[in-house]
DSSP file (Angstrom, degrees, kcal/mol; ACC not computed):
  #  RESIDUE AA STRUCTURE BP1 BP2  ACC     N-H-->O    O-->H-N    N-H-->O    O-->H-N    TCO  KAPPA ALPHA  PHI   PSI    X-CA   Y-CA   Z-CA
    1    1 A X              0   0    0      0, 0.0     2,-0.6     0, 0.0    79,-0.0   0.000 360.0 360.0 360.0  97.1   60.6   39.7   39.1
    2    2 A X        -     0   0    0      2,-0.0     2,-0.3     0, 0.0     0, 0.0  -0.817 360.0-143.6 -99.3 123.5   58.7   40.5   42.2
    3    3 A X        -     0   0    0     -2,-0.6     2,-0.5    78,-0.0    78,-0.2  -0.624   8.3-135.6 -87.3 144.3   57.1   44.1   42.3
    4    4 A X  B     -a   81   0A   0     76,-1.4    78,-1.7    -2,-0.3     2,-0.7  -0.840  13.5-161.7 -92.7 124.3   56.9   46.0   45.5
    5    5 A X        -     0   0    0     -2,-0.5    76,-0.0    76,-0.2    -2,-0.0  -0.908  22.8-128.0-108.4 109.5   53.6   47.7   45.9
    6    6 A X        -     0   0    0     -2,-0.7     2,-0.3    76,-0.1    19,-0.1  -0.236  22.6-139.6 -56.4 138.6   54.0   50.5   48.6
    7    7 A X        -     0   0    0     18,-0.1     2,-1.2     1,-0.0     5,-0.1  -0.738  11.2-123.2-100.8 154.0   51.4   50.2   51.4
    8    8 A X        +     0   0    0     -2,-0.3     2,-0.1     4,-0.0    -2,-0.0  -0.627  43.4 166.7 -93.6  71.9   49.6   53.2   52.9
    9    9 A X    >>  -     0   0    0     -2,-1.2     3,-1.2     1,-0.1     4,-0.8  -0.531  51.4-104.9 -83.9 160.4   50.5   52.8   56.7
   10   10 A X  G >4 S+     0   0    0      1,-0.3     3,-0.5     2,-0.2    -1,-0.1   0.788 119.6  57.9 -56.4 -31.8   49.9   55.6   59.1
   11   11 A X  G >4 S+     0   0    0      1,-0.2     3,-1.1     2,-0.2    -1,-0.3   0.879 102.5  54.0 -65.8 -33.7   53.6   56.4   59.2
   12   12 A X  G <4 S+     0   0    0     -3,-1.2     3,-0.4     1,-0.2    -1,-0.2   0.764 107.7  50.7 -76.8 -18.1   53.7   57.0   55.5
   13   13 A X  G << S+     0   0    0     -4,-0.8    -1,-0.2    -3,-0.5    -2,-0.2   0.101  71.2 110.3-108.3  27.9   50.8   59.5   55.6
   14   14 A X  S <  S+     0   0    0     -3,-1.1     2,-0.3     6,-0.1    -1,-0.2   0.773  77.7  49.5 -63.9 -28.9   52.0   61.8   58.3
   15   15 A X  S    S-     0   0    0     -3,-0.4     6,-0.0    -4,-0.2     0, 0.0  -0.754  70.1-143.7-109.6 158.2   52.6   64.6   55.8
   16   16 A X        +     0   0    0     -2,-0.3    78,-1.0     4,-0.0     2,-0.4   0.435  68.4 111.4 -93.4  -1.6   50.5   66.0   53.1
   17   17 A X     >  -     0   0    0      1,-0.1     4,-2.1    76,-0.1     5,-0.2  -0.599  62.5-146.9 -73.6 124.4   53.4   66.5   50.8
   18   18 A X  H  > S+     0   0    0     -2,-0.4     4,-2.7     1,-0.2     5,-0.2   0.895 100.7  53.6 -57.6 -41.2   53.4   64.2   47.7
   19   19 A X  H  > S+     0   0    0      1,-0.2     4,-3.0     2,-0.2    -1,-0.2   0.871 107.2  50.8 -63.3 -35.7   57.1   64.1   47.7
   20   20 A X  H  > S+     0   0    0     37,-0.3     4,-2.7     2,-0.2    -1,-0.2   0.928 112.1  47.4 -64.5 -42.9   57.2   63.0   51.4
   21   21 A X  H  X S+     0   0    0     -4,-2.1     4,-2.1     2,-0.2    -2,-0.2   0.955 114.2  45.6 -59.8 -51.4   54.7   60.2   50.6
   22   22 A X  H  X S+     0   0    0     -4,-2.7     4,-2.2     1,-0.2    -2,-0.2   0.896 110.5  56.0 -61.1 -41.9   56.6   59.1   47.5
   23   23 A X  H  X S+     0   0    0     -4,-3.0     4,-2.5     1,-0.2    -1,-0.2   0.936 107.2  49.1 -55.2 -48.4   59.9   59.3   49.6
   24   24 A X  H  X S+     0   0    0     -4,-2.7     4,-2.1     1,-0.2    -2,-0.2   0.871 109.9  51.3 -58.2 -39.5   58.3   56.9   52.2
   25   25 A X  H  X S+     0   0    0     -4,-2.1     4,-2.1     2,-0.2    -1,-0.2   0.882 113.0  45.2 -63.6 -41.9   57.3   54.6   49.5
   26   26 A X  H  X S+     0   0    0     -4,-2.2     4,-2.9     2,-0.2    -2,-0.2   0.894 112.1  50.3 -66.4 -43.5   60.9   54.6   48.1
   27   27 A X  H  X S+     0   0    0     -4,-2.5     4,-3.0     2,-0.2     5,-0.2   0.889 110.9  50.6 -57.6 -46.1   62.5   54.2   51.4
   28   28 A X  H  X S+     0   0    0     -4,-2.1     4,-2.2    -5,-0.2    -2,-0.2   0.907 111.2  48.2 -60.1 -46.6   60.2   51.3   52.2
   29   29 A X  H  X S+     0   0    0     -4,-2.1     4,-1.2     2,-0.2    -2,-0.2   0.918 112.3  48.9 -62.7 -48.0   61.1   49.7   48.9
   30   30 A X  H ><>S+     0   0    0     -4,-2.9     5,-1.4     1,-0.2     3,-1.0   0.955 111.6  47.8 -52.5 -55.6   64.8   50.2   49.5
   31   31 A X  H ><5S+     0   0    0     -4,-3.0     3,-1.8     1,-0.3    -1,-0.2   0.864 105.2  59.0 -57.1 -38.9   64.8   48.8   52.9
   32   32 A X  H 3<5S+     0   0    0     -4,-2.2    -1,-0.3     1,-0.3    -2,-0.2   0.796 107.0  47.8 -63.1 -26.9   62.8   45.8   51.8
   33   33 A X  T <<5S-     0   0    0     -4,-1.2    -1,-0.3    -3,-1.0    -2,-0.2   0.390 114.4-121.4 -90.2   3.0   65.6   45.0   49.4
   34   34 A X  T < 5 +     0   0    0     -3,-1.8     2,-0.4    -4,-0.2    -3,-0.2   0.901  62.0 146.2  57.1  46.3   68.2   45.5   52.2
   35   35 A X      < -     0   0    0     -5,-1.4    -1,-0.2     4,-0.0    -2,-0.1  -0.928  43.9-134.2-109.0 137.1   70.1   48.3   50.3
   36   36 A X     >  -     0   0    0     -2,-0.4     4,-2.0     1,-0.1     5,-0.2  -0.353  26.4-110.1 -78.6 165.7   71.7   51.2   51.9
   37   37 A X  H  > S+     0   0    0      1,-0.2     4,-2.5     2,-0.2     5,-0.2   0.905 120.4  52.4 -61.4 -41.6   71.2   54.8   50.5
   38   38 A X  H  > S+     0   0    0      2,-0.2     4,-2.2     1,-0.2    -1,-0.2   0.866 108.7  48.1 -73.3 -36.3   74.8   54.8   49.4
   39   39 A X  H  > S+     0   0    0      2,-0.2     4,-1.9     1,-0.2    -1,-0.2   0.953 115.9  42.8 -66.1 -48.2   74.5   51.5   47.5
   40   40 A X  H  X S+     0   0    0     -4,-2.0     4,-2.5     2,-0.2     5,-0.2   0.928 113.9  52.7 -62.9 -47.2   71.3   52.5   45.7
   41   41 A X  H  X>S+     0   0    0     -4,-2.5     5,-2.3    -5,-0.2     4,-1.1   0.936 111.4  46.3 -56.3 -48.8   72.7   56.0   45.0
   42   42 A X  H  <5S+     0   0    0     -4,-2.2    -1,-0.2     1,-0.2    -2,-0.2   0.855 110.1  52.1 -62.8 -37.2   75.9   54.5   43.5
   43   43 A X  H  <5S+     0   0    0     -4,-1.9    -1,-0.2     1,-0.2    -2,-0.2   0.896 117.3  39.9 -66.2 -41.5   73.9   52.0   41.4
   44   44 A X  H  <5S-     0   0    0     -4,-2.5    -1,-0.2    -5,-0.1    -2,-0.2   0.583 108.2-125.9 -83.9  -9.6   71.8   55.0   40.0
   45   45 A X  T  <5 +     0   0    0     -4,-1.1     2,-0.3     1,-0.3    -3,-0.2   0.895  69.5 119.6  63.0  42.9   74.8   57.4   39.7
   46   46 A X  S   <S-     0   0    0     -5,-2.3    -1,-0.3    -6,-0.2     2,-0.2  -0.861  72.9 -85.4-127.5 165.6   73.2   60.1   41.7
   47   47 A X     >  -     0   0    0     -2,-0.3     4,-1.6     1,-0.1     3,-0.5  -0.503  26.0-135.9 -71.3 135.8   74.3   61.7   45.1
   48   48 A X  H  > S+     0   0    0      1,-0.2     4,-2.4     2,-0.2     5,-0.2   0.761 108.7  60.5 -64.9 -23.4   73.3   59.9   48.3
   49   49 A X  H  > S+     0   0    0      2,-0.2     4,-2.5     1,-0.2    -1,-0.2   0.894 105.0  49.7 -66.4 -40.8   72.4   63.2   49.7
   50   50 A X  H  > S+     0   0    0     -3,-0.5     4,-1.8     2,-0.2    -2,-0.2   0.888 110.6  48.2 -61.4 -43.5   69.8   63.5   46.8
   51   51 A X  H  X S+     0   0    0     -4,-1.6     4,-2.6     2,-0.2    -2,-0.2   0.929 112.7  48.7 -67.5 -45.8   68.4   60.1   47.4
   52   52 A X  H  X S+     0   0    0     -4,-2.4     4,-2.0     1,-0.2     5,-0.2   0.922 109.4  52.7 -64.0 -38.3   68.1   60.9   51.2
   53   53 A X  H  X>S+     0   0    0     -4,-2.5     5,-2.9     1,-0.2     4,-0.9   0.884 110.1  48.0 -59.7 -36.9   66.4   64.2   50.4
   54   54 A X  H  <5S+     0   0    0     -4,-1.8     3,-0.5     3,-0.2    -2,-0.2   0.933 111.2  49.7 -74.8 -40.0   63.9   62.4   48.2
   55   55 A X  H  <5S+     0   0    0     -4,-2.6    -2,-0.2     1,-0.2    -1,-0.2   0.788 115.4  44.1 -64.2 -26.6   63.2   59.8   50.9
   56   56 A X  H  <5S-     0   0    0     -4,-2.0    -1,-0.2    -5,-0.2    -2,-0.2   0.553 110.9-124.1 -92.5  -8.9   62.7   62.6   53.5
   57   57 A X  T  <5 +     0   0    0     -4,-0.9     2,-0.9    -3,-0.5   -37,-0.3   0.841  56.7 154.6  73.9  31.8   60.6   64.6   51.0
   58   58 A X    > < -     0   0    0     -5,-2.9     3,-0.9    -6,-0.2    -1,-0.2  -0.836  22.0-179.2 -99.0 105.4   63.0   67.6   51.4
   59   59 A X  G >   +     0   0    0     -2,-0.9     3,-1.4     1,-0.2    -1,-0.2   0.600  69.7  78.1 -73.0 -17.1   62.8   69.7   48.3
   60   60 A X  G 3  S+     0   0    0      1,-0.3    -1,-0.2    -7,-0.1    -2,-0.0   0.797  97.3  43.9 -72.8 -26.1   65.4   72.2   49.4
   61   61 A X  G <  S+     0   0    0     -3,-0.9     2,-0.3   -12,-0.1    -1,-0.3   0.240 105.4  80.8-103.5  19.6   68.3   69.8   48.6
   62   62 A X  S <  S-     0   0    0     -3,-1.4     3,-0.1     1,-0.1     6,-0.0  -0.825  76.5-120.3-118.6 163.7   66.9   68.8   45.2
   63   63 A X        -     0   0    0     -2,-0.3    -1,-0.1     1,-0.2     5,-0.1   0.026  65.1 -32.0 -80.9-160.8   66.9   70.4   41.7
   64   64 A X    >>  -     0   0    0      1,-0.1     4,-1.9     3,-0.1     3,-0.5  -0.061  61.2-109.2 -52.1 151.4   63.7   71.3   39.8
   65   65 A X  H 3> S+     0   0    0      1,-0.2     4,-2.5     2,-0.2     5,-0.2   0.829 118.5  59.3 -56.5 -35.3   60.5   69.3   40.2
   66   66 A X  H 3> S+     0   0    0      1,-0.2     4,-2.3     2,-0.2    -1,-0.2   0.942 109.6  42.6 -63.5 -45.7   61.0   68.0   36.5
   67   67 A X  H <> S+     0   0    0     -3,-0.5     4,-2.7     1,-0.2    -1,-0.2   0.854 111.4  55.7 -66.8 -33.3   64.4   66.4   37.5
   68   68 A X  H  X S+     0   0    0     -4,-1.9     4,-3.0     2,-0.2    -1,-0.2   0.924 108.5  49.1 -66.7 -41.1   62.9   65.2   40.9
   69   69 A X  H  X S+     0   0    0     -4,-2.5     4,-2.5     2,-0.2    -2,-0.2   0.943 110.4  49.2 -63.0 -49.1   60.2   63.3   38.8
   70   70 A X  H  X S+     0   0    0     -4,-2.3     4,-2.6     1,-0.2     5,-0.2   0.945 113.1  47.7 -53.5 -48.3   62.8   61.8   36.5
   71   71 A X  H  X S+     0   0    0     -4,-2.7     4,-2.8     1,-0.2    -2,-0.2   0.936 109.4  51.4 -59.9 -44.0   64.8   60.6   39.5
   72   72 A X  H  X S+     0   0    0     -4,-3.0     4,-2.4     1,-0.2    -1,-0.2   0.900 110.0  51.3 -62.7 -37.5   61.9   59.2   41.3
   73   73 A X  H  X S+     0   0    0     -4,-2.5     4,-2.1     2,-0.2    -2,-0.2   0.932 112.4  46.0 -58.8 -48.9   60.9   57.2   38.1
   74   74 A X  H  X S+     0   0    0     -4,-2.6     4,-2.5     1,-0.2    -2,-0.2   0.880 113.8  49.2 -61.8 -38.4   64.5   55.8   37.8
   75   75 A X  H  X S+     0   0    0     -4,-2.8     4,-2.3    -5,-0.2    -1,-0.2   0.929 111.8  46.7 -64.6 -45.8   64.6   55.0   41.5
   76   76 A X  H  <>S+     0   0    0     -4,-2.4     5,-2.6     1,-0.2     4,-0.4   0.847 113.1  49.2 -70.9 -33.9   61.4   53.2   41.5
   77   77 A X  H ><5S+     0   0    0     -4,-2.1     3,-1.1     3,-0.2    -1,-0.2   0.907 109.2  53.2 -63.4 -43.6   62.3   51.2   38.4
   78   78 A X  H 3<5S+     0   0    0     -4,-2.5    -2,-0.2     1,-0.3    -1,-0.2   0.914 111.2  45.9 -59.8 -43.3   65.6   50.3   39.8
   79   79 A X  T 3<5S-     0   0    0     -4,-2.3    -1,-0.3    -5,-0.1    -2,-0.2   0.544 108.8-124.3 -72.5  -8.1   63.8   49.0   42.9
   80   80 A X  T < 5 +     0   0    0     -3,-1.1   -76,-1.4    -4,-0.4    -3,-0.2   0.831  61.0 150.3  66.0  30.3   61.2   47.1   40.8
   81   81 A X  B   < -a    4   0A   0     -5,-2.6     2,-2.0   -78,-0.2   -76,-0.2  -0.307  66.4 -77.1 -87.8 175.0   58.5   49.0   42.7
   82   82 A X     >  -     0   0    0    -78,-1.7     4,-2.4     1,-0.2     3,-0.4  -0.511  53.8-178.0 -77.4  82.1   55.1   50.0   41.3
   83   83 A X  H  > S+     0   0    0     -2,-2.0     4,-2.2     1,-0.3    -1,-0.2   0.832  78.2  51.4 -55.2 -41.8   56.4   52.9   39.1
   84   84 A X  H  > S+     0   0    0      2,-0.2     4,-2.3     1,-0.2    -1,-0.3   0.914 110.7  47.6 -65.5 -44.1   53.0   53.9   37.8
   85   85 A X  H  > S+     0   0    0     -3,-0.4     4,-2.4     1,-0.2    -2,-0.2   0.966 115.2  46.4 -62.5 -53.1   51.5   54.0   41.3
   86   86 A X  H  X S+     0   0    0     -4,-2.4     4,-1.9     1,-0.2    -1,-0.2   0.835 110.0  51.7 -63.7 -36.4   54.3   56.0   42.7
   87   87 A X  H  X S+     0   0    0     -4,-2.2     4,-1.6    -5,-0.2    -1,-0.2   0.879 111.5  50.0 -65.4 -42.5   54.3   58.5   39.7
   88   88 A X  H  X S+     0   0    0     -4,-2.3     4,-1.1     1,-0.2    -2,-0.2   0.883 107.6  50.2 -65.1 -35.5   50.7   58.9   40.4
   89   89 A X  H  < S+     0   0    0     -4,-2.4    -1,-0.2     1,-0.2    -2,-0.2   0.876 106.3  58.7 -61.7 -40.7   51.1   59.6   44.0
   90   90 A X  H  < S+     0   0    0     -4,-1.9    -1,-0.2     1,-0.2    -2,-0.2   0.843 107.6  45.8 -63.0 -30.5   53.8   62.2   43.0
   91   91 A X  H  < S+     0   0    0     -4,-1.6     2,-0.5    -5,-0.1    -1,-0.2   0.752  98.1  90.5 -82.5 -21.4   51.2   64.1   40.9
   92   92 A X     <  -     0   0    0     -4,-1.1     2,-0.5    -5,-0.2    -1,-0.0  -0.615  57.0-169.1 -88.8 120.3   48.6   63.9   43.7
   93   93 A X        -     0   0    0     -2,-0.5     2,-0.5   -76,-0.1   -76,-0.1  -0.886  11.4-156.2-100.2 133.2   48.4   66.7   46.3
   94   94 A X        -     0   0    0    -78,-1.0     2,-0.1    -2,-0.5     3,-0.0  -0.922  13.5-124.9-117.0 132.6   46.3   66.0   49.2
   95   95 A X        -     0   0    0     -2,-0.5     2,-0.3     1,-0.1   -78,-0.0  -0.451  32.9-107.8 -71.6 146.3   44.7   68.5   51.4
   96   96 A X        -     0   0    0     -2,-0.1     2,-0.5     1,-0.1    -1,-0.1  -0.519  33.5-132.7 -73.1 131.5   45.5   68.2   55.1
   97   97 A X        -     0   0    0     -2,-0.3     2,-0.6    -3,-0.0     3,-0.1  -0.765  14.9-161.5 -91.0 125.4   42.4   67.0   57.0
   98   98 A X    >>  -     0   0    0     -2,-0.5     4,-1.7     1,-0.1     3,-0.5  -0.937   3.5-160.4-106.9 111.9   41.5   68.9   60.0
   99   99 A X  H 3> S+     0   0    0     -2,-0.6     4,-2.2     1,-0.2     5,-0.2   0.867  88.9  56.3 -62.8 -38.3   39.2   66.8   62.2
  100  100 A X  H 3> S+     0   0    0      1,-0.2     4,-1.8     2,-0.2    -1,-0.2   0.797 106.2  51.1 -67.5 -26.0   37.8   69.7   64.2
  101  101 A X  H <> S+     0   0    0     -3,-0.5     4,-2.2     2,-0.2    -1,-0.2   0.882 110.6  48.1 -71.7 -37.0   36.7   71.4   61.0
  102  102 A X  H  X S+     0   0    0     -4,-1.7     4,-2.3     2,-0.2    -2,-0.2   0.877 112.6  48.4 -71.6 -35.5   34.9   68.4   59.8
  103  103 A X  H  X S+     0   0    0     -4,-2.2     4,-2.5     2,-0.2    -1,-0.2   0.908 113.3  48.7 -66.5 -42.1   33.2   68.0   63.3
  104  104 A X  H  X S+     0   0    0     -4,-1.8     4,-1.9    -5,-0.2    -2,-0.2   0.899 110.9  49.7 -67.3 -40.7   32.2   71.6   63.3
  105  105 A X  H  X S+     0   0    0     -4,-2.2     4,-2.5     2,-0.2     5,-0.2   0.915 112.3  47.0 -57.3 -50.9   30.8   71.3   59.7
  106  106 A X  H  X S+     0   0    0     -4,-2.3     4,-2.4     1,-0.2     5,-0.2   0.931 110.1  53.8 -61.6 -44.6   28.7   68.2   60.6
  107  107 A X  H  X S+     0   0    0     -4,-2.5     4,-2.1     1,-0.2    -1,-0.2   0.887 109.6  47.5 -60.8 -41.1   27.5   69.9   63.7
  108  108 A X  H  X S+     0   0    0     -4,-1.9     4,-2.4     1,-0.2    -1,-0.2   0.935 112.9  48.4 -61.0 -46.8   26.3   73.0   61.6
  109  109 A X  H  X S+     0   0    0     -4,-2.5     4,-2.0     1,-0.2    -2,-0.2   0.847 109.9  53.1 -71.0 -29.1   24.6   70.8   59.0
  110  110 A X  H  X S+     0   0    0     -4,-2.4     4,-2.2    -5,-0.2    -1,-0.2   0.891 111.3  45.7 -62.1 -45.0   22.9   68.8   61.9
  111  111 A X  H  X S+     0   0    0     -4,-2.1     4,-2.2     2,-0.2    -2,-0.2   0.874 112.3  50.6 -67.4 -37.7   21.6   72.0   63.4
  112  112 A X  H  X S+     0   0    0     -4,-2.4     4,-2.4     2,-0.2    -2,-0.2   0.890 109.2  51.0 -67.9 -41.3   20.4   73.2   60.0
  113  113 A X  H  X S+     0   0    0     -4,-2.0     4,-2.2     1,-0.2    -2,-0.2   0.881 111.4  49.7 -66.3 -38.6   18.6   69.8   59.3
  114  114 A X  H  X S+     0   0    0     -4,-2.2     4,-2.7     2,-0.2    -1,-0.2   0.934 109.1  49.9 -59.8 -48.4   16.9   70.1   62.7
  115  115 A X  H  X S+     0   0    0     -4,-2.2     4,-2.6     1,-0.2    -2,-0.2   0.886 111.4  50.3 -62.7 -38.4   15.8   73.7   62.1
  116  116 A X  H  X S+     0   0    0     -4,-2.4     4,-2.2     2,-0.2    -1,-0.2   0.917 109.4  50.4 -67.2 -39.8   14.4   72.6   58.7
  117  117 A X  H  X S+     0   0    0     -4,-2.2     4,-1.9     2,-0.2    -2,-0.2   0.897 110.9  49.2 -62.7 -41.3   12.5   69.7   60.2
  118  118 A X  H  X S+     0   0    0     -4,-2.7     4,-2.7     2,-0.2     5,-0.2   0.922 112.0  47.8 -61.1 -45.7   11.0   72.0   62.8
  119  119 A X  H  X S+     0   0    0     -4,-2.6     4,-2.6     1,-0.2    -2,-0.2   0.906 112.1  50.6 -63.7 -35.5   10.0   74.5   60.1
  120  120 A X  H  X S+     0   0    0     -4,-2.2     4,-1.6     2,-0.2    -1,-0.2   0.861 111.9  46.8 -66.3 -39.5    8.5   71.6   58.0
  121  121 A X  H  X S+     0   0    0     -4,-1.9     4,-2.5     2,-0.2    -1,-0.2   0.888 112.1  51.0 -76.5 -36.5    6.5   70.3   61.0
  122  122 A X  H  X S+     0   0    0     -4,-2.7     4,-2.3     2,-0.2    -2,-0.2   0.923 110.5  48.4 -63.1 -43.3    5.2   73.8   61.8
  123  123 A X  H  X S+     0   0    0     -4,-2.6     4,-2.2    -5,-0.2    -1,-0.2   0.880 110.0  53.1 -66.4 -32.2    4.1   74.4   58.2
  124  124 A X  H  X S+     0   0    0     -4,-1.6     4,-2.6     2,-0.2     3,-0.2   0.972 110.5  47.8 -62.8 -55.1    2.3   70.9   58.3
  125  125 A X  H  X S+     0   0    0     -4,-2.5     4,-2.5     1,-0.2    -2,-0.2   0.854 112.5  47.9 -51.7 -43.6    0.5   72.0   61.4
  126  126 A X  H  X S+     0   0    0     -4,-2.3     4,-2.6     2,-0.2    -1,-0.2   0.844 110.5  50.5 -61.2 -41.1   -0.4   75.2   60.0
  127  127 A X  H  X S+     0   0    0     -4,-2.2     4,-2.3    -3,-0.2    -2,-0.2   0.891 110.9  50.4 -67.4 -41.9   -1.6   73.6   56.8
  128  128 A X  H  X S+     0   0    0     -4,-2.6     4,-2.3     2,-0.2    -2,-0.2   0.923 112.1  47.3 -60.7 -47.6   -3.7   71.1   58.9
  129  129 A X  H  X S+     0   0    0     -4,-2.5     4,-3.3     2,-0.2     5,-0.2   0.929 113.7  45.9 -63.8 -46.7   -5.3   74.0   61.0
  130  130 A X  H  X S+     0   0    0     -4,-2.6     4,-2.7     1,-0.2     5,-0.2   0.938 113.6  50.4 -64.6 -40.6   -6.2   76.2   57.9
  131  131 A X  H  X S+     0   0    0     -4,-2.3     4,-2.7    -5,-0.2    -1,-0.2   0.887 112.5  46.8 -64.5 -38.0   -7.6   73.2   56.2
  132  132 A X  H  X S+     0   0    0     -4,-2.3     4,-2.6     2,-0.2    -2,-0.2   0.943 112.6  48.9 -64.4 -47.5   -9.7   72.3   59.2
  133  133 A X  H  X S+     0   0    0     -4,-3.3     4,-2.5     1,-0.2    -2,-0.2   0.886 111.9  48.6 -66.1 -37.6  -10.9   75.8   59.6
  134  134 A X  H  X S+     0   0    0     -4,-2.7     4,-3.0    -5,-0.2     5,-0.2   0.933 112.0  51.6 -62.7 -47.6  -11.8   76.0   55.7
  135  135 A X  H  X S+     0   0    0     -4,-2.7     4,-2.4    -5,-0.2    -2,-0.2   0.904 110.3  46.9 -54.9 -43.0  -13.6   72.6   56.2
  136  136 A X  H  X S+     0   0    0     -4,-2.6     4,-2.6     2,-0.2    -2,-0.2   0.933 114.6  47.1 -64.8 -45.4  -15.6   74.0   59.1
  137  137 A X  H  X S+     0   0    0     -4,-2.5     4,-2.2     2,-0.2    -2,-0.2   0.925 114.2  46.6 -63.5 -46.1  -16.5   77.2   57.2
  138  138 A X  H  X S+     0   0    0     -4,-3.0     4,-2.3     1,-0.2    -1,-0.2   0.884 113.4  49.2 -69.6 -35.4  -17.5   75.4   54.1
  139  139 A X  H  X S+     0   0    0     -4,-2.4     4,-2.5    -5,-0.2    -2,-0.2   0.901 111.0  48.7 -64.8 -39.0  -19.6   72.9   56.0
  140  140 A X  H  X S+     0   0    0     -4,-2.6     4,-3.0     2,-0.2     5,-0.2   0.916 111.6  51.5 -66.8 -37.9  -21.4   75.6   58.0
  141  141 A X  H  X S+     0   0    0     -4,-2.2     4,-2.6     1,-0.2    -2,-0.2   0.943 112.1  44.7 -60.6 -48.2  -22.1   77.4   54.7
  142  142 A X  H  X S+     0   0    0     -4,-2.3     4,-2.4     1,-0.2     5,-0.2   0.890 113.1  51.4 -60.5 -39.6  -23.5   74.4   53.1
  143  143 A X  H  X S+     0   0    0     -4,-2.5     4,-3.1    -5,-0.2    -2,-0.2   0.941 110.5  47.9 -68.2 -39.3  -25.5   73.6   56.2
  144  144 A X  H  X S+     0   0    0     -4,-3.0     4,-2.1     2,-0.2    -2,-0.2   0.878 110.2  53.5 -65.0 -34.1  -26.9   77.1   56.3
  145  145 A X  H  X S+     0   0    0     -4,-2.6     4,-2.0    -5,-0.2    -1,-0.2   0.942 114.1  40.7 -60.4 -47.2  -27.8   77.0   52.6
  146  146 A X  H  X S+     0   0    0     -4,-2.4     4,-2.3     1,-0.2    -2,-0.2   0.877 112.8  54.3 -75.6 -33.9  -29.7   73.7   53.0
  147  147 A X  H  X S+     0   0    0     -4,-3.1     4,-1.6    -5,-0.2    -1,-0.2   0.876 108.5  49.0 -65.4 -34.1  -31.3   74.8   56.2
  148  148 A X  H  X S+     0   0    0     -4,-2.1     4,-2.2    -5,-0.2    -2,-0.2   0.848 111.1  50.8 -67.7 -35.5  -32.7   78.0   54.6
  149  149 A X  H  < S+     0   0    0     -4,-2.0     4,-0.4     1,-0.2    -2,-0.2   0.912 110.4  48.2 -72.4 -34.3  -34.0   76.0   51.7
  150  150 A X  H  < S+     0   0    0     -4,-2.3     3,-0.5     1,-0.2    -1,-0.2   0.828 109.9  52.6 -66.7 -30.9  -35.7   73.7   54.0
  151  151 A X  H  < S+     0   0    0     -4,-1.6    -1,-0.2     1,-0.2    -2,-0.2   0.878 109.1  49.4 -69.1 -37.4  -37.1   76.5   56.0
  152  152 A X  S  < S+     0   0    0     -4,-2.2    -1,-0.2    -5,-0.1    -2,-0.2   0.528  91.6 100.4 -81.1  -2.8  -38.6   78.1   52.8
  153  153 A X  S    S-     0   0    0     -3,-0.5     2,-0.5    -4,-0.4     3,-0.0  -0.481  77.8-122.6 -79.6 150.3  -40.2   74.8   51.6
  154  154 A X        -     0   0    0     -2,-0.1    -2,-0.1     1,-0.1    -1,-0.1  -0.821  36.0-109.0 -88.6 133.7  -43.9   74.4   52.2
  155  155 A X    >>  -     0   0    0     -2,-0.5     4,-1.5     1,-0.1     3,-0.6  -0.245  24.8-118.4 -60.4 152.4  -44.4   71.3   54.3
  156  156 A X  H 3> S+     0   0    0      1,-0.2     4,-2.5     2,-0.2     5,-0.2   0.826 110.2  61.9 -65.7 -35.2  -46.0   68.4   52.4
  157  157 A X  H 3> S+     0   0    0      2,-0.2     4,-2.0     1,-0.2    -1,-0.2   0.865 103.5  50.3 -63.4 -30.9  -49.0   68.2   54.5
  158  158 A X  H <> S+     0   0    0     -3,-0.6     4,-2.9     2,-0.2     5,-0.2   0.933 110.7  49.3 -70.3 -42.7  -50.0   71.8   53.5
  159  159 A X  H  X S+     0   0    0     -4,-1.5     4,-1.2     1,-0.2    -2,-0.2   0.921 113.5  46.0 -62.2 -43.3  -49.5   71.0   49.9
  160  160 A X  H  < S+     0   0    0     -4,-2.5    -1,-0.2     1,-0.2    -2,-0.2   0.885 113.9  49.1 -67.8 -40.7  -51.7   67.8   50.3
  161  161 A X  H  < S+     0   0    0     -4,-2.0    -2,-0.2    -5,-0.2    -1,-0.2   0.915 107.1  56.2 -62.3 -45.2  -54.4   69.8   52.3
  162  162 A X  H  <        0   0    0     -4,-2.9    -1,-0.2     1,-0.3    -2,-0.2   0.845 360.0 360.0 -61.3 -36.9  -54.5   72.6   49.7
  163  163 A X     <        0   0    0     -4,-1.2    -1,-0.3    -5,-0.2    -2,-0.2   0.479 360.0 360.0 -79.1 360.0  -55.3   70.1   46.9
């Protein structure tokens, strides 16, 4: 009993509809077994137009979604396909990816990152300048305090001479 695992070729993912993806998997499995739509539909006791609608992902020619799921499960089991995988794909809706939107979003994020880096470097430069100015101010105050105390001191020679 060899299971068929549907592959994700580019042709299978042209549509964002889960039914179309599942339909592609089923069609691929059916064709790999060299069965026609009519043969498989007859084996499953369903209309060939319904099987074709599933393979094409055309919900207009199919009953309610609950019945579609049951049909998909029966078809995949009959084809000995990976039923669990197919049913999971059937539940999964995928958002269509627009490359232009992604490029635009990346571009905006890149610009924001550049602006943040520029702001951070400016903040760093301002911090260094302020630190330098505060250092100069502090050192000049300390110098003035010491120089005044030295000026107010009586030289040693005068102290020695007085004694």
